[in-house]
RODO-2510 file (C-alpha; in nm, 4 decimals, decimal comma):
residues 556
     n   res          X          Y          Z
     1     m    -0,0042    -0,0073    -0,0040
     2     y     0,1080     0,3452    -0,0433
     3     r     0,3301     0,5139     0,2353
     4     y     0,3727     0,9136     0,2693
     5     d     0,6776     1,0530     0,1294
     6     e     0,8048     1,3526     0,2752
     7     f     0,6033     1,6050     0,1168
     8     d     0,2600     1,4174     0,2445
     9     h     0,3924     1,4174     0,6485
    10     g     0,4568     1,7634     0,6244
    11     f     0,1704     1,8953     0,3845
    12     v    -0,0565     1,6933     0,6523
    13     k     0,1298     1,7770     1,0139
    14     a     0,0697     2,1304     0,8601
    15     r    -0,3049     2,1395     0,7731
    16     v    -0,3288     1,9776     1,1549
    17     a    -0,1581     2,2452     1,3059
    18     e    -0,3710     2,5055     1,0915
    19     f    -0,6616     2,3294     1,1922
    20     r    -0,6004     2,3007     1,5847
    21     d    -0,5629     2,6830     1,5809
    22     q    -0,8989     2,7404     1,4120
    23     v    -1,0454     2,4738     1,6663
    24     e    -0,8978     2,7326     1,9345
    25     r    -1,0521     3,0206     1,8048
    26     r    -1,3853     2,8695     1,8096
    27     l    -1,3910     2,7181     2,1715
    28     a    -1,2660     3,0842     2,2365
    29     g    -1,5679     3,2642     2,0801
    30     e    -1,3428     3,4911     1,8280
    31     i    -1,4922     3,2855     1,5374
    32     t    -1,8524     3,2113     1,5098
    33     e    -2,0155     2,8622     1,4503
    34     d    -2,1002     2,9835     1,0621
    35     q    -1,7314     3,1624     1,0151
    36     f    -1,6178     2,8070     1,1135
    37     k    -1,8197     2,5589     0,9414
    38     p    -1,6254     2,6409     0,6009
    39     l    -1,3404     2,5263     0,7931
    40     r    -1,4356     2,2032     0,9717
    41     l    -1,6024     2,0970     0,6976
    42     m    -1,2880     2,1002     0,4320
    43     n    -1,1226     1,8681     0,7647
    44     g    -1,3877     1,6252     0,7958
    45     v    -1,5979     1,7532     1,0635
    46     y    -1,9442     1,7831     1,0765
    47     l    -2,1929     1,9058     1,3523
    48     q    -2,4952     1,6608     1,3796
    49     l    -2,7928     1,6226     1,5804
    50     h    -2,6175     1,5801     1,9175
    51     a    -2,1951     1,6157     1,8504
    52     y    -1,9670     1,7095     1,6335
    53     m    -1,9147     1,4007     1,3540
    54     l    -1,5260     1,3281     1,2608
    55     r    -1,5106     1,1560     0,9138
    56     i    -1,1616     0,9735     0,8561
    57     a    -1,0721     0,9243     0,5007
    58     i    -0,9490     0,5526     0,3936
    59     p    -0,8184     0,6069     0,0199
    60     y    -0,9568     0,3330    -0,1863
    61     g    -1,0750     0,1306     0,1314
    62     t    -0,7416     0,0392     0,2089
    63     l    -0,5717    -0,0230     0,5526
    64     n    -0,2511    -0,1682     0,7636
    65     s    -0,3146    -0,3442     1,0732
    66     r    -0,1264    -0,0344     1,2533
    67     q    -0,3427     0,2262     1,0998
    68     m    -0,7091     0,0048     1,2179
    69     r    -0,5211    -0,0051     1,6064
    70     m    -0,4615     0,3344     1,5915
    71     l    -0,9289     0,4002     1,5287
    72     a    -0,9931     0,1188     1,7555
    73     r    -0,7465     0,3657     1,9834
    74     i    -0,9573     0,6564     1,8680
    75     a    -1,2839     0,5268     1,9094
    76     r    -1,1860     0,4014     2,2924
    77     v    -1,0429     0,7348     2,3600
    78     y    -1,2127     0,9959     2,2469
    79     d    -1,5460     0,8335     2,1455
    80     k    -1,8285     0,5792     2,2885
    81     g    -1,6042     0,2479     2,1792
    82     y    -1,7100     0,2458     1,7952
    83     g    -1,6889     0,3621     1,4765
    84     h    -1,8979     0,3630     1,2246
    85     f    -1,7802     0,2577     0,8250
    86     t    -1,9480     0,4190     0,5270
    87     t    -2,0360     0,3623     0,2182
    88     r    -1,7532     0,6359     0,0950
    89     q    -1,5095     0,3434     0,2309
    90     n    -1,4632     0,5687     0,5027
    91     i    -1,5240     0,5407     0,8916
    92     q    -1,6865     0,8308     1,1340
    93     f    -1,6880     0,9024     1,4863
    94     n    -1,9686     1,0198     1,6308
    95     w    -1,9317     1,1319     1,9528
    96     p    -1,5972     1,3646     1,9504
    97     a    -1,5286     1,6397     2,1439
    98     l    -1,4545     1,9223     1,9683
    99     s    -1,1467     2,0094     2,1463
   100     d    -1,0237     1,5982     2,1374
   101     i    -1,0302     1,6582     1,7456
   102     p    -0,6821     1,8554     1,6392
   103     a    -0,5414     1,5810     1,8790
   104     i    -0,6818     1,2820     1,6608
   105     l    -0,5855     1,4550     1,3628
   106     d    -0,2117     1,4010     1,5023
   107     d    -0,2982     1,0499     1,6478
   108     l    -0,4469     0,9738     1,2364
   109     a    -0,1472     1,1534     1,1049
   110     s     0,1222     0,9480     1,3325
   111     v    -0,0105     0,6520     1,0961
   112     e    -0,0430     0,8317     0,7835
   113     m    -0,4058     0,8981     0,7937
   114     h    -0,6085     1,2157     0,7288
   115     a    -0,9696     1,3887     0,7145
   116     l    -0,9148     1,5942     0,4694
   117     q    -1,1461     1,6597     0,1812
   118     t    -1,4173     1,4027     0,3286
   119     s    -1,6402     1,6818     0,3605
   120     g    -1,6978     2,0268     0,1312
   121     n    -1,7185     2,1410    -0,2378
   122     c    -1,4397     1,9429    -0,3557
   123     i    -1,2509     1,6137    -0,4811
   124     r    -1,4174     1,3885    -0,2094
   125     n    -1,2218     1,0086    -0,1057
   126     v    -1,1378     0,8196    -0,4398
   127     t    -1,3000     0,4675    -0,3701
   128     a    -1,2192     0,1235    -0,5601
   129     d    -1,3141    -0,2184    -0,5454
   130     h    -1,2669    -0,3524    -0,2715
   131     f    -1,1462    -0,6954    -0,4033
   132     a    -0,8621    -0,4984    -0,5886
   133     g    -0,5001    -0,6610    -0,6241
   134     a    -0,6935    -0,9850    -0,5354
   135     a    -0,9744    -1,0643    -0,7639
   136     a    -0,9767    -1,3674    -0,9856
   137     d    -1,1523    -1,1266    -1,2846
   138     e    -0,9640    -0,8104    -1,2770
   139     v    -0,8127    -0,6868    -1,5502
   140     a    -0,5670    -0,4710    -1,3510
   141     d    -0,5019    -0,3425    -0,9974
   142     p    -0,7419     0,0028    -1,0011
   143     r    -0,5860     0,1120    -0,6708
   144     p    -0,2700     0,2859    -0,8134
   145     y    -0,4838     0,5022    -1,0264
   146     a    -0,7270     0,6024    -0,7377
   147     e    -0,3736     0,7051    -0,5468
   148     i    -0,2915     0,9171    -0,8140
   149     l    -0,6040     1,1015    -0,8303
   150     r    -0,5685     1,0997    -0,4637
   151     q    -0,2217     1,3426    -0,4713
   152     w    -0,3553     1,5117    -0,7915
   153     s    -0,6891     1,6217    -0,5615
   154     s    -0,5407     1,6778    -0,2389
   155     v    -0,5710     2,0547    -0,1697
   156     h    -0,6378     2,1119    -0,5728
   157     p    -0,6010     2,5162    -0,5642
   158     e    -0,9077     2,4953    -0,8826
   159     f    -1,1035     2,2632    -0,7352
   160     s    -1,1382     2,3434    -0,3780
   161     y    -1,4234     2,5139    -0,4093
   162     l    -1,6449     2,3518    -0,6517
   163     p    -1,9895     2,4181    -0,7099
   164     r    -2,0693     2,1402    -0,5089
   165     k    -1,8826     1,7955    -0,3888
   166     f    -1,7348     1,5592    -0,6384
   167     k    -1,6696     1,1916    -0,6214
   168     i    -1,4677     0,9591    -0,8376
   169     a    -1,4573     0,5891    -0,8160
   170     v    -1,2012     0,3036    -1,0408
   171     t    -1,2902    -0,0263    -1,1043
   172     g    -1,0500    -0,3219    -1,2447
   173     a    -1,2900    -0,5304    -1,3347
   174     e    -1,5564    -0,6062    -1,5876
   175     r    -1,7569    -0,6754    -1,2396
   176     d    -1,8390    -0,3383    -1,1254
   177     r    -1,7961    -0,3771    -0,7099
   178     a    -1,7157     0,0054    -0,6935
   179     a    -2,0551     0,1347    -0,8657
   180     i    -1,8578     0,3572    -1,0641
   181     q    -2,1967     0,4727    -1,2492
   182     v    -2,3344     0,6418    -1,0184
   183     h    -2,0606     0,8675    -0,9221
   184     d    -1,9513     1,1764    -1,0920
   185     i    -1,7059     0,9983    -1,2502
   186     g    -1,6439     0,6888    -1,3055
   187     l    -1,3392     0,4949    -1,4486
   188     h    -1,3586     0,1713    -1,6169
   189     l    -1,0169     0,0021    -1,6155
   190     k    -0,9870    -0,2214    -1,9113
   191     k    -0,7509    -0,3466    -2,1907
   192     n    -0,8229    -0,2623    -2,5834
   193     a    -0,7782    -0,4636    -2,8449
   194     e    -0,4254    -0,4334    -2,8695
   195     g    -0,3920    -0,4914    -2,5132
   196     e    -0,2683    -0,1458    -2,3821
   197     l    -0,4491    -0,0269    -2,0217
   198     g    -0,6966     0,2596    -2,0617
   199     f    -1,0192     0,3655    -1,9595
   200     a    -1,3917     0,3852    -2,0324
   201     v    -1,5147     0,7457    -1,8497
   202     y    -1,8322     0,7517    -1,7154
   203     v    -1,9722     1,1224    -1,6240
   204     g    -2,2460     1,2452    -1,3710
   205     g    -2,3825     0,9718    -1,1963
   206     g    -2,5608     0,9851    -0,8768
   207     q    -2,8273     0,9567    -0,6044
   208     g    -2,9883     1,2041    -0,3732
   209     r    -3,2905     1,4249    -0,4915
   210     t    -3,2202     1,3181    -0,8428
   211     p    -3,0866     1,0079    -0,9133
   212     l    -2,9209     0,9605    -1,2554
   213     v    -2,7159     0,6657    -1,4378
   214     a    -2,3547     0,8146    -1,5673
   215     k    -2,3412     0,8464    -1,9616
   216     k    -2,0069     0,6779    -2,0758
   217     i    -1,8504     0,9869    -2,2518
   218     r    -1,5124     0,7893    -2,3604
   219     d    -1,4568     0,4121    -2,4563
   220     f    -1,0894     0,3958    -2,4284
   221     l    -0,8904     0,6192    -2,2558
   222     p    -0,5204     0,5690    -2,2424
   223     e    -0,3874     0,5874    -1,8758
   224     a    -0,1066     0,7982    -1,9939
   225     d    -0,4382     1,0116    -2,0542
   226     m    -0,6176     1,0056    -1,7221
   227     l    -0,5672     1,3154    -1,5529
   228     s    -0,5872     1,5240    -1,8412
   229     y    -0,8729     1,3746    -1,9331
   230     v    -1,0361     1,3917    -1,5655
   231     t    -0,8591     1,7747    -1,5487
   232     a    -1,1102     1,8098    -1,8507
   233     v    -1,4358     1,7076    -1,6980
   234     m    -1,3552     1,9307    -1,3845
   235     r    -1,3074     2,2089    -1,5702
   236     v    -1,5899     2,2038    -1,7330
   237     y    -1,8014     2,1227    -1,4383
   238     n    -1,6206     2,4172    -1,2226
   239     l    -1,6739     2,7038    -1,4614
   240     n    -2,0769     2,5613    -1,6001
   241     g    -2,2060     2,3926    -1,3151
   242     r    -2,4870     2,5626    -1,1308
   243     r    -2,4250     2,7475    -0,8220
   244     d    -2,7113     2,9243    -0,7851
   245     n    -2,9279     2,6421    -0,6855
   246     k    -2,7097     2,3543    -0,4650
   247     y    -3,0027     2,0581    -0,5467
   248     k    -2,9211     2,1896    -0,9018
   249     a    -2,5141     2,2288    -0,8517
   250     r    -2,3361     1,8243    -0,9250
   251     i    -2,2680     1,7455    -1,2059
   252     k    -2,5294     1,5556    -1,3235
   253     i    -2,7935     1,7986    -1,3861
   254     l    -2,5384     1,9569    -1,5805
   255     v    -2,5234     1,6162    -1,8192
   256     h    -2,8739     1,5987    -1,8250
   257     e    -2,9410     1,9830    -1,8980
   258     t    -2,6872     2,0223    -2,1340
   259     g    -2,7091     1,6823    -2,2895
   260     t    -2,4537     1,3819    -2,3221
   261     e    -2,3557     1,4555    -2,6533
   262     e    -2,2963     1,8145    -2,5999
   263     l    -2,0984     1,7973    -2,3050
   264     t    -1,9022     1,5403    -2,4272
   265     r    -1,8025     1,8375    -2,6714
   266     w    -1,7144     2,0537    -2,4331
   267     v    -1,4766     1,8142    -2,2670
   268     e    -1,2978     1,6869    -2,5708
   269     a    -1,2654     2,0212    -2,6489
   270     e    -1,0870     2,0818    -2,3368
   271     f    -0,8753     1,7844    -2,3108
   272     a    -0,7294     1,8814    -2,6440
   273     a    -0,5606     2,1254    -2,4619
   274     l    -0,4267     1,9584    -2,1832
   275     k    -0,3141     1,6228    -2,3487
   276     d     0,0208     1,6770    -2,3759
   277     s     0,0452     1,9121    -2,1343
   278     e     0,2475     1,8592    -1,7880
   279     l    -0,0327     1,6284    -1,6542
   280     k     0,0104     1,3360    -1,8779
   281     l     0,1429     1,0967    -1,7247
   282     p     0,5131     0,9204    -1,7641
   283     e     0,4608     0,5965    -1,7608
   284     a     0,7491     0,5491    -1,5381
   285     d     0,5817     0,7674    -1,3199
   286     i     0,2429     0,4898    -1,3049
   287     r     0,4759     0,2337    -1,2671
   288     a     0,6245     0,3753    -0,9427
   289     i     0,3020     0,4328    -0,8028
   290     e     0,2410     0,0169    -0,8842
   291     e     0,4922    -0,0843    -0,7058
   292     y     0,3539     0,0866    -0,3564
   293     f     0,0178    -0,1892    -0,4616
   294     s     0,2757    -0,4606    -0,5711
   295     p     0,0513    -0,8260    -0,4382
   296     p     0,2503    -1,0058    -0,1214
   297     a     0,4571    -1,3132    -0,2142
   298     l     0,2099    -1,5652    -0,1718
   299     t     0,4077    -1,9054    -0,1121
   300     a     0,1751    -2,2347    -0,2871
   301     r    -0,0020    -2,3630     0,0225
   302     p    -0,1987    -2,6657    -0,1074
   303     e    -0,2688    -2,8542     0,1499
   304     g    -0,6062    -2,5897     0,2200
   305     d    -0,8142    -2,7876     0,0063
   306     q    -0,7565    -3,1013     0,1932
   307     s    -0,8117    -2,9693     0,5384
   308     l    -1,1398    -2,7213     0,4823
   309     t    -1,3131    -3,0460     0,3394
   310     a    -1,2468    -3,2066     0,6819
   311     e    -1,3391    -2,9084     0,8757
   312     q    -1,6659    -2,8444     0,6762
   313     l    -1,7944    -3,1955     0,7987
   314     d    -1,8634    -3,1255     1,1379
   315     n    -1,9371    -2,7354     1,1527
   316     r    -2,2042    -2,6756     0,9129
   317     n    -2,2028    -2,2605     1,0423
   318     f    -1,8251    -2,2528     0,8986
   319     q    -1,9627    -2,4259     0,6117
   320     a    -2,2433    -2,1250     0,5431
   321     w    -1,9251    -1,8745     0,6191
   322     l    -1,7500    -2,0087     0,3341
   323     r    -2,0538    -2,0107     0,0899
   324     r    -2,0819    -1,6412     0,1382
   325     n    -1,8137    -1,4750     0,2993
   326     v    -1,5267    -1,6531     0,1066
   327     v    -1,4424    -1,6031    -0,2772
   328     t    -1,2179    -1,7005    -0,5194
   329     h    -0,8960    -1,5567    -0,5203
   330     r    -0,6335    -1,5056    -0,8188
   331     h    -0,3883    -1,7457    -0,6767
   332     p    -0,5634    -2,0745    -0,6282
   333     d    -0,4276    -2,1517    -0,2890
   334     y    -0,5661    -1,7977    -0,1420
   335     a    -0,9291    -1,6623    -0,0891
   336     a    -1,0864    -1,3129    -0,0042
   337     v    -1,2573    -1,2933     0,2965
   338     t    -1,5534    -1,0402     0,3602
   339     i    -1,5765    -0,9771     0,7381
   340     s    -1,9170    -0,8860     0,7593
   341     l    -2,0505    -0,5248     1,0276
   342     k    -2,4123    -0,7024     0,9749
   343     g    -2,4425    -0,9224     1,2976
   344     i    -2,8243    -1,0169     1,3474
   345     g    -2,9843    -0,7075     1,4904
   346     e    -2,6882    -0,5023     1,5166
   347     a    -2,6293    -0,1402     1,3670
   348     p    -2,5165    -0,1566     1,0163
   349     g    -2,1014    -0,0595     0,9548
   350     d    -2,0049    -0,0400     1,3334
   351     a    -1,6953    -0,1932     1,4548
   352     s    -1,5685    -0,1620     1,8060
   353     d    -1,3120    -0,0548     1,9692
   354     a    -1,2315    -0,4347     2,0585
   355     q    -1,3060    -0,5695     1,6938
   356     m    -1,1220    -0,3522     1,5354
   357     d    -0,7948    -0,4437     1,7526
   358     a    -0,8798    -0,7916     1,7110
   359     i    -0,8908    -0,7783     1,2688
   360     a    -0,5881    -0,5736     1,3167
   361     d    -0,4174    -0,8701     1,5140
   362     i    -0,6059    -1,1158     1,2439
   363     a    -0,4483    -0,9217     0,9179
   364     e    -0,1197    -0,8767     1,0831
   365     e    -0,0961    -1,2599     1,1528
   366     l    -0,2946    -1,4237     0,8562
   367     a    -0,3402    -1,1435     0,5815
   368     f    -0,0715    -1,0456     0,5114
   369     d    -0,1312    -0,7200     0,6820
   370     e    -0,3752    -0,5306     0,4660
   371     i    -0,7914    -0,5106     0,5647
   372     r    -1,0198    -0,3111     0,3262
   373     v    -1,3322    -0,1380     0,3348
   374     t    -1,5873    -0,1504     0,1236
   375     h    -1,8437     0,0862    -0,0075
   376     e    -2,1360    -0,2114     0,1386
   377     q    -2,0503    -0,1123     0,4580
   378     n    -1,8273    -0,4517     0,5568
   379     l    -1,4279    -0,5231     0,5998
   380     v    -1,2066    -0,7161     0,3549
   381     l    -0,8672    -0,9258     0,4112
   382     p    -0,8218    -0,9811     0,0699
   383     h    -0,5316    -1,2167     0,1038
   384     v    -0,5970    -1,5196     0,3448
   385     a    -0,4336    -1,8556     0,2664
   386     r    -0,7128    -2,1352     0,1936
   387     a    -0,5385    -2,3471     0,4693
   388     d    -0,5921    -2,0681     0,7188
   389     l    -0,9527    -1,9885     0,6426
   390     k    -1,0558    -2,1788     0,9837
   391     t    -0,8611    -2,0140     1,2132
   392     v    -0,9442    -1,7059     1,0644
   393     y    -1,3347    -1,8065     1,1247
   394     d    -1,3030    -1,9264     1,4834
   395     r    -1,1129    -1,5630     1,5435
   396     l    -1,3660    -1,3987     1,3934
   397     v    -1,6299    -1,6095     1,6388
   398     a    -1,4393    -1,5152     1,8991
   399     i    -1,4904    -1,1355     1,8499
   400     g    -1,8948    -1,1555     1,7216
   401     l    -1,7673    -1,0776     1,3747
   402     e    -1,8509    -1,4728     1,1575
   403     t    -2,2238    -1,3842     1,0310
   404     a    -2,2398    -1,5566     0,7318
   405     n    -2,4267    -1,3075     0,5233
   406     a    -2,2760    -1,1452     0,2199
   407     g    -2,5042    -1,0356    -0,0349
   408     l    -2,7822    -1,1988     0,1892
   409     v    -3,1054    -0,9663     0,2554
   410     t    -2,9280    -0,9112     0,6373
   411     d    -2,6158    -0,7875     0,5007
   412     i    -2,8219    -0,4021     0,4807
   413     i    -2,6264    -0,0869     0,4256
   414     a    -2,8213     0,2101     0,6314
   415     c    -2,7226     0,5163     0,7393
   416     p    -2,6912     0,6310     1,0630
   417     g    -3,0076     0,8294     1,0220
   418     l    -3,2231     1,0026     1,2949
   419     d    -3,0603     0,8969     1,5091
   420     y    -2,7882     1,1064     1,4855
   421     c    -2,7563     1,3084     1,1515
   422     a    -2,8972     1,6357     1,1494
   423     l    -3,0708     1,6214     0,7608
   424     a    -3,2504     1,2891     0,8335
   425     n    -3,5989     1,2609     0,8484
   426     a    -3,6253     0,9139     0,9902
   427     r    -3,4399     0,6492     1,1831
   428     s    -3,2360     0,3983     0,9820
   429     i    -3,0725     0,1702     1,2027
   430     s    -3,3872     0,0509     1,3621
   431     v    -3,5289    -0,0337     1,0858
   432     a    -3,2139    -0,2055     0,9817
   433     q    -3,1975    -0,4100     1,3213
   434     e    -3,5586    -0,5300     1,2653
   435     i    -3,5602    -0,6529     0,9217
   436     s    -3,2284    -0,8409     0,9753
   437     r    -3,3600    -0,9957     1,2550
   438     r    -3,6915    -1,1044     1,0855
   439     f    -3,4740    -1,2522     0,8124
   440     a    -3,2585    -1,4027     1,0529
   441     s    -3,2259    -1,8094     0,9433
   442     q    -2,9589    -1,9026     0,7528
   443     e    -3,1736    -2,1639     0,5935
   444     r    -3,4150    -1,8710     0,5004
   445     q    -3,1613    -1,6372     0,3486
   446     e    -2,9626    -1,8639     0,1405
   447     r    -3,3124    -2,0213     0,0126
   448     i    -3,3609    -1,6020    -0,1229
   449     g    -3,0099    -1,6250    -0,2062
   450     e    -2,8570    -1,2523    -0,3399
   451     l    -3,0377    -0,9447    -0,2731
   452     k    -2,9161    -0,5696    -0,1900
   453     l    -3,1716    -0,3704     0,0617
   454     k    -3,0487    -0,0108     0,1373
   455     i    -3,2175     0,2077     0,3499
   456     s    -3,1123     0,6097     0,3946
   457     g    -3,3146     0,7965     0,6022
   458     c    -3,3391     1,1126     0,4100
   459     i    -3,3663     1,2326     0,0470
   460     n    -2,9809     1,2679     0,0070
   461     a    -2,9236     0,8563     0,0013
   462     c    -2,6483     0,8339     0,1757
   463     g    -2,7741     0,4482     0,2287
   464     h    -2,7801     0,3963    -0,1626
   465     h    -3,1094     0,3018    -0,1237
   466     h    -3,1693     0,3962    -0,5099
   467     v    -2,9594     0,1098    -0,6148
   468     g    -3,0524    -0,1924    -0,3563
   469     h    -3,2560    -0,3955    -0,5197
   470     i    -3,5086    -0,3294    -0,2685
   471     g    -3,4339     0,0180    -0,1349
   472     i    -3,6356     0,1919     0,1871
   473     l    -3,6223     0,5888     0,1929
   474     g    -3,7689     0,7438     0,4867
   475     v    -3,9344     1,0525     0,5000
   476     e    -4,1153     1,2829     0,7168
   477     k    -4,5056     1,3413     0,6627
   478     k    -4,7125     1,5425     0,9198
   479     g    -4,4547     1,4732     1,1646
   480     a    -4,4216     1,1256     1,1369
   481     e    -4,1867     0,8538     0,9738
   482     l    -4,2789     0,7135     0,6052
   483     y    -4,0703     0,4908     0,4745
   484     q    -4,1184     0,4810     0,0830
   485     v    -4,0345     0,1627    -0,1424
   486     t    -3,8471     0,1052    -0,4396
   487     l    -3,7528    -0,2279    -0,6244
   488     g    -3,5073    -0,2875    -0,8702
   489     g    -3,2662    -0,0926    -0,8274
   490     s    -2,8895    -0,2349    -0,8794
   491     g    -2,5292    -0,0331    -0,8497
   492     d    -2,2890    -0,3418    -1,0692
   493     e    -2,1601    -0,2868    -1,4068
   494     n    -2,5948    -0,3133    -1,5143
   495     t    -2,6782    -0,0012    -1,3230
   496     s    -3,0441     0,0726    -1,2794
   497     i    -3,2641     0,3503    -1,0364
   498     g    -3,5249     0,1024    -0,8257
   499     e    -3,9059     0,2074    -0,9013
   500     i    -4,0805     0,3801    -0,6692
   501     i    -4,3460     0,0637    -0,5519
   502     g    -4,6707     0,2694    -0,4083
   503     r    -4,7502     0,5000    -0,1190
   504     g    -4,5311     0,4595     0,2092
   505     f    -4,5277     0,2773     0,5210
   506     g    -4,5183     0,3511     0,9091
   507     p    -4,2650     0,2401     1,1342
   508     e    -4,4530    -0,0568     1,2227
   509     e    -4,5491    -0,1553     0,8796
   510     i    -4,2611    -0,1406     0,6805
   511     t    -4,0697    -0,5161     0,8035
   512     d    -4,4277    -0,7156     0,7097
   513     a    -4,3877    -0,4919     0,3546
   514     i    -4,0531    -0,6485     0,2803
   515     e    -4,1402    -0,9783     0,3661
   516     t    -4,4670    -0,9805     0,1319
   517     i    -4,2339    -0,8359    -0,1323
   518     v    -3,9709    -1,0937    -0,0241
   519     e    -4,2752    -1,3515    -0,0407
   520     t    -4,3771    -1,2567    -0,3371
   521     y    -4,0311    -1,3186    -0,5404
   522     l    -4,0132    -1,6626    -0,3731
   523     g    -4,3606    -1,7567    -0,5534
   524     l    -4,2975    -1,5909    -0,9085
   525     r    -3,9555    -1,6962    -0,9789
   526     d    -3,8704    -1,9477    -1,2077
   527     k    -3,6234    -2,1491    -1,0871
   528     p    -3,4034    -2,1461    -0,7944
   529     s    -3,1358    -1,9921    -0,8881
   530     e    -3,2829    -1,6750    -1,0455
   531     t    -3,2118    -1,3584    -0,8301
   532     f    -3,4594    -1,1491    -0,6803
   533     l    -3,3706    -0,8626    -0,9790
   534     e    -3,3600    -1,1099    -1,2454
   535     a    -3,7053    -1,2036    -1,1469
   536     y    -3,7863    -0,7762    -1,0612
   537     r    -3,6619    -0,7261    -1,4138
   538     r    -3,8407    -0,9874    -1,6075
   539     v    -4,2010    -0,9375    -1,4448
   540     g    -4,1676    -0,5835    -1,3332
   541     p    -4,3180    -0,3913    -1,0395
   542     a    -4,7154    -0,5683    -1,0972
   543     p    -4,7355    -0,8498    -0,8484
   544     f    -4,5465    -0,6447    -0,5781
   545     k    -4,7836    -0,4136    -0,6123
   546     e    -5,0722    -0,6546    -0,6018
   547     a    -4,9474    -0,8098    -0,3131
   548     l    -4,8626    -0,5214    -0,1132
   549     y    -5,1343    -0,2642    -0,2137
   550     g    -5,4353    -0,5533    -0,3276
   551     s    -5,7465    -0,3805    -0,5115
   552     q    -5,5480    -0,0605    -0,4628
   553     a    -5,2961    -0,1667    -0,7286
   554     k    -5,5597    -0,2747    -0,9252
   555     a    -5,7494     0,0754    -0,9443
   556     a    -5,4166     0,2391    -0,9997
***
């Protein structure tokens, strides 16, 4: 993984010192909260319902054990003993005292971490496939390019005050595990007919108030031109994006109102003036960054399959974990392991300080000291010898993180909602917990099969409900919480925005409604292997509306 150089260390240290001074002035009353707001936002500090919240960047979701232990320490010393992993591959602490945040940032800097640009109208944390560098279907590791983008975008003088926030994601496989088509810019790393590396470029995706799928504006961009082309897109947006209305300020609105063809023409014209400039990436520089992401030396461990066969015979829970949470690695003797942060009845994405410490130990001893954060609010050990899987499983059992539900109905994405967020209209966590308990049976979950359920507590869609196979949006109606259901969304290579199915449901009705939807799917699928999304795309919304609303659906 990338290590800070002398510039990085000096830069982060200077920003911490600057923010410490700003915090001291705020606490002394020398500046108002309104004056402090833009300063704190550029350092990842929000003011939530009950306290300040600190959002820490985990670039492209990659951590080592030393960094994870520091996150555990921050949870223990400065918060309430836990952290919340987010859909942007970040971590949030919900209860730090403002006076402690400069000390937290100092601690983070000591392990090469920071909170810069995790908020504000700037280029946010660049995200990537959580199986990068390990996936069997990968064309190339996308993380070196994400790191180049991180270095380029950090406090970029031209793009620090954009019309609105800006999000970039990179994937390196045909199976999109980074949801690039719901980002402002999505880069799909691929090879052309000559075997050269480059990118398909998508622009203008996003969720929130106006969910839109990104448009492909370049089918193949040579890797050397990545920064030039991204800069061209950013300049077009910075000059033409709406600044008079924050609800229409994202680049997706510019693409929608301008039209894909016209916007592409603008970008290509800007790119033509930039492509031979100093932004062109020298091959030697790309390869140098790649060296930071060289895979670990994976020695042959052929004993793995034999030992697993014996272990599985005696342990049904271990069998289920292998089926759901272990995926194929590019090396036949290894696997990538998903650590579910979605225990039955637990708050999605939360991990305690003790759990984080234990995961750091497991990674250091059994997984080449590498951990990933996923945009689905789980953790991944990308390189585990198959012979060590039972040991890893047993260690996860000891800390309550052995839940075998990756990709199943209880693997629920949920934002913090009204329990924490000042923008939320409704609770998300309690809804996720109740649904999780309703579908707790492992046998029932596996009979249902792959089903991505996502919950947002407001229209900002931090829970990605628009691209859930089943999406739940919490809204406020006449002073009460109401939950609107969408069906058919997806955030993969065949991205789609879910359709609103009908009237909303109260807090006491929503779990029953989800069960009705699931049972309707089980009754209409044409074979046991047909997933919920496949079935929905085949039959459409009508049978689900009929099941939920009966005669009202027919009248509509």
